[in-house]
N, C-alpha and C positions, 0 to 999 in steps of 0.2 A: 513461619507457612503457616500454623496450624488454626492463624485466627482468619489466615485469609481461604481454609478450606470451611470454616466453620459460617464467614458470612457469606461464601457460594453455597453448600448446602440451606442457610436463612431463603437467599436468594429464589434458588430454585423450586422451594416449598411453598413460594410463596403462593402458585394455583393450586397447593394441597385442600382439597377438605377438611381434611381436620391431621393437625401436625403431631407422629408421638416422636417427644424430646424424651429420649433415659438419661439419666444423673451421670455423665461420665466426666463428671469437673475431674476424679481422683485418675485421671487417665491423662499422661503425659509425656513428653519423646524419651522421656527414661526411663518411664514406668509404666509397666503393662500391667492391665489388671490382669486376673485370670481368667480366662475364658468362659467358667461358668456366671463367674462375677457379673458381667457383662451382657450374659444372657439374662441373668437373674435379673440385672440393673433393668431390657429392654423388656421383658414380660409386665412385668410391677408400672411400668411405664403404659405398656401398650392398655392393661388394668386399668388407668386411671384413665385414660382414653377410650372407653368402650362405650359412656355415655355419650360424647360426643360424633364416634362412628352412629349408634343407631339413633340419633337426633337426624344423623346429613342421612343415614339410609332410609329412616322414615318421612325425612323431606322428597329425598329425589324418587319415592313410591310414590307417594299421593300428586306430585304435578305431573309422574307419566301415567296414573289411572287419571288427571283430570282433561293432559293433551290426546289420551283413546277415543275418552268422551266427547272432548271437543274435535276431533276428527271425522267420529263419527256420525255426532250431527249435522259437519260438513257435509258428508258424504250423503248424510240423506236429504236435505238440503238441494244441495245439487240433482238428487235423482229426482225428487219432484220438480227443480224447476224443469230439468230436460223431459219430463211425463207432458209436463202443462207444456213446453215446446211442440214438442212435439202432436200432441191435443189438437193446440191450434192449427200446428201444419196440417190435419186430417183433418179438419172444417170446412179450414178454406179449402182443401184440394176436395171437395167434396160438394164447395157452391164453386169453383171455379175460377177461384181466388191465385193467386199466387204474391207470394215474401218476398 
């Protein structure tokens, strides 16, 4: 049963950006670790994962900034295109032509 839970946890964690895996190898069905020891092991694992967490956050922020710049550039180009189309329509209208 324990192996099945472990494998299910691994399967669910596939899509995680960072996995924090505390060492709970001393945990068995017949022996439960004291709560503070489990907390300490989780905190140690989180400390070990901090560089990966920081890297993932930095990458996501960099991509987000890049996407914002790309969307702003696209919006400016669209506005310029619309202004040019409107200008052409005004010129055509003034000349008595229709598009």
